[in-house]
C-alpha positions in Angstrom: -15.1 11.1 -11.8 -11.4 10.3 -12.3 -10.1 7.2 -10.3 -6.7 7.0 -11.9 -4.9 10.0 -10.4 -1.3 9.8 -11.4 -0.4 12.4 -8.5 -2.0 10.8 -5.8 -0.6 7.3 -6.8 3.0 9.0 -6.7 2.4 10.5 -3.5 1.2 7.1 -2.1 4.3 5.5 -3.4 6.7 8.0 -2.0 4.7 7.6 1.4 5.8 3.9 1.4 9.4 5.0 1.5 8.9 7.8 3.9 7.3 5.3 6.3 10.1 2.9 5.8 12.7 5.6 6.7 10.7 6.1 10.1 9.9 2.5 10.5 13.2 1.0 10.1 15.3 3.8 11.6 17.3 2.5 14.4 15.7 4.6 17.0 12.3 3.0 16.2 12.5 -0.7 14.9 15.7 -0.6 12.7 18.0 -2.4 15.3 15.3 -4.9 16.4 14.6 -5.7 12.5 18.3 -6.2 11.9 18.8 -8.6 14.7 15.6 -10.4 14.0 16.3 -10.5 10.2 20.3 -11.7 11.0 21.5 -8.6 9.3 24.6 -6.7 10.1 25.2 -2.9 9.9 28.0 -3.8 7.2 25.5 -5.7 5.4 23.0 -2.7 5.2 25.7 -0.5 4.1 27.2 -2.8 1.5 24.0 -2.8 -0.6 23.5 -0.9 -3.6 21.0 1.9 -2.3 20.1 3.6 -5.5 19.0 0.2 -7.1 17.2 -0.7 -3.6 15.3 2.6 -3.6 14.4 2.6 -7.1 13.2 -0.8 -7.0 11.2 -0.1 -3.8 9.8 3.0 -5.3 8.6 0.9 -8.4 7.0 -1.8 -6.0 5.4 0.8 -4.1 3.9 2.4 -7.0 2.4 -1.2 -8.2 1.0 -1.4 -4.6 -0.6 2.0 -4.9 -2.3 0.9 -8.2 -3.7 -2.1 -6.2 -4.6 0.0 -3.5 -6.6 2.2 -5.9 -8.7 -0.9 -6.7 -9.1 -2.0 -3.2 -10.1 1.3 -1.7 -12.5 3.0 -4.1 -15.5 1.2 -4.5 -16.7 2.9 -7.7 -13.7 1.3 -9.7 -15.9 -1.7 -9.3 -19.0 0.0 -10.7 -16.5 1.3 -13.5 -15.3 -2.4 -14.3 -18.9 -3.4 -14.7 -19.1 -1.2 -18.0 -15.9 -2.6 -19.4 -13.9 0.4 -18.2 -15.0 3.0 -20.4 -17.7 5.3 -19.1 -18.6 6.6 -22.5 -20.1 3.3 -23.8 -22.0 2.8 -20.5 -25.8 2.8 -20.4 -27.4 5.9 -18.9 -28.1 4.0 -15.8 -24.2 3.9 -14.8 -24.2 7.9 -15.1 -27.2 8.2 -13.0 -25.5 5.7 -10.4 -22.4 7.6 -10.6 -24.2 10.9 -10.0 -25.8 9.4 -6.9 -22.8 7.4 -5.3 -19.8 8.7 -7.1 -18.0 10.3 -4.0 -19.5 7.9 -1.4 -16.8 6.3 1.0 -13.9 8.6 -0.8 -12.3 9.8 2.3 -9.1 9.5 4.0 -10.5 7.5 6.9 -12.1 5.1 4.6 -8.8 4.5 2.5 -7.0 3.9 5.9 -9.6 1.1 6.7 -9.1 -0.8 3.4 -5.3 -0.2 3.5 -5.1 -1.7 7.1 -7.4 -4.5 5.8 -5.1 -5.3 3.1 -2.0 -5.0 5.3 -3.8 -7.7 7.9 -5.3 -9.8 5.1 -2.9 -9.9 2.5 0.6 -8.8 3.6 0.6 -10.3 7.0 -0.1 -14.0 5.8 2.5 -13.6 2.9 5.2 -12.4 5.2 4.3 -14.6 7.8 4.4 -17.8 5.5 7.7 -16.6 4.2 8.9 -15.9 7.8 7.9 -19.6 8.8 9.9 -21.1 6.1 13.1 -19.0 6.4 12.9 -19.8 10.1 12.4 -16.1 11.3 10.9 -15.1 14.8 7.7 -13.6 15.5 9.3 -10.4 16.3 10.8 -10.6 12.5 7.0 -11.1 11.2 5.5 -8.3 13.4 8.1 -5.8 12.5 7.7 -6.5 8.9 3.9 -7.0 8.9 3.6 -3.8 11.1 5.3 -1.8 8.6 3.1 -3.0 5.6 -0.2 -2.7 7.6 0.9 1.1 8.6 2.1 1.7 5.1 -0.8 0.4 3.2 -3.1 2.1 5.3 -1.6 5.4 4.5 -1.5 4.7 0.9 -4.9 3.7 1.0 -5.8 6.9 2.8 -3.9 8.9 0.1 -5.6 7.4 -2.8 -9.1 7.1 -1.5 -9.1 10.5 0.0 -7.6 12.3 -2.9 -10.9 13.4 -4.8 
């Protein structure tokens, strides 16, 4: 069973950018987000977009790697044998034969991704926003993006068997 699927990680990372293009589009939440963030269109256009998208992709790839650990339960079993299945006792192979594909679905990955969004992203964004004196709307727009994005990332990673 291969847990580290680089294609799934790349697709999951790209999905974060795709969801962002949709979520922060002016016809969806873009205008409300700019107002809540105190950002003007001129400021948006003044950024180095290549640098922003490259860094956003790198950060999304790092998140995809974490989502792999959070959404694929079998990685926990692999960690118990030191990460190298070839040196594991025969009981590991038996366990993986019985349970190696359990809970490896898109739906299950979405569940874990949404939980990660609610229990990790929301508190981080919310705490920062409180100290930055941002509104509840700002927190909900940004946290909503991460809840949806991590759900999709988790689904892609967990379901890509």
